[in-house]
N, C-alpha and C positions, 0 to 999 in steps of 0.2 A: 752389772755388766762389766766385763773386763775388756781392755783394749791392748792389742799387741802392736807395738810400733815397728814400722819398717825402717830400713836403713836410711832412706831418704828423709824420713821425719827427724831422725837424730841429727842428720847433717843440717837440716833446716833449723833445728833447735840451737845448733852451734852458731848459727848466723842471727840468732835472736829475733826470729820473725815474730812480730808483736801479736798477730792474730792467733798463731799457734801457741804462744806462751799463755795467752788469755784462756784459750781452750783447755790447755793442760791443767791450769789452775782450778778448773771446775770440778776436777775429779780427785779423790784421795789417791795418794801414792799407791795404795794397794790395788787400785783399779788399772794401773798402767803396768804392762809387762814388757819385758825385752826377751826376745828369743836368743838362745845361745848362738844361733846361726847369724843373727844380726850383729851380735858382739864380735863374732869371727870376721864378718865382712869389715867392720870398723877397724878391728885390729890389723887386718891386711892393709887397709888404707893408711893407717898410721905408719906401719912398717915401711911402706914405699914412699912416704911423703918426705919432703925436704925439711919440714918443720916438725920433726918427730916429737921433740920435748914439748913444744907448745900444744900440738894436737893431742898428746897424751894427757896433759893437764886439763884441756877442754873436755875431752871425752870422759875422763874420770869424774870431773865435776858434774857433767850431764847425767851420768848414770847413777850417781849417788842417790840412794833412796828408792830406786826402782828395783823391782824383783826381776832377776835374770832367771829365766825358766829353761832348763835343759831340754834339748830335742830328745824325746824319749821314744819308747817302743810304740806308744799309741800314735804318735806323729809319724813314725816310720811306716807303720801299717797303712796309714792313709796316703802316704807319698806315692806308693806304687799305683794304686787305682787312679789317683788324680793324674799322674804322668801318663799312664796308658790312655786315659780318656782324652786328654788334650792332644796327644800324638795322633790318636785315631781320628780326631776332628781336624787335624792339620793346624792346631793352634798352640803348639808347644811354647813354653816359657822357660826362662833360664833355670838351671838346677838349684841355685840358692833360693830363687823366688818360689820354686816348687816346694822346697823344704819349709819356707816361711808360711806358705799357704796351708800346707798340711799341719804345721804346728798350730796355726790359728784355729783351724777346724778342730783339732784334737782338744784344744783348750776351751772350745766354745766361745772364743773371743772374737771381737770385731778387729779386723786388720786395718790399721791406720796407715795410709800410704799416699804418696803423690803420684803413684803409678797405677791408678785405678783401671785404666784401659787393659793392662796386662792381667791384673788380678781378677777382673770381672769375668775372664774366660773360665775361671774355676767355679764349677757349679757348687751351690750351697755355701759359698764363702761370703760372709758379711764384710763389706769393705766401706770405709769412709775416708774422705780426703779432708783433713783439717787445714789444708793450705789453700783450698779453693775459695 
């Protein structure tokens, strides 16, 4: 089983949440994936932060050893139907969250997030909250 970490999980890791760190230690590094979309969101956060150098060091340390997976054609092809379905049901979610959901589905990975309520709207998406 592979696990794709959402942006809020990386932020929680930076705050050294003990339960999360224990959970992460249960899996080999090869089982933990980072979407290039999540990396882009973190990069944006660093760019607009007051403590850019500090946040850069923290982020670089956090992602060391994790595989960063590019958002690819398989994920892009899932994005459209997921977005259309959510809009049709009046349950739209943010564009980056849509991309992350599509990416997790394309990889066959469980999405690890603290935003379960939003991601549970996406049909056939396996979601876990390691902060609960």
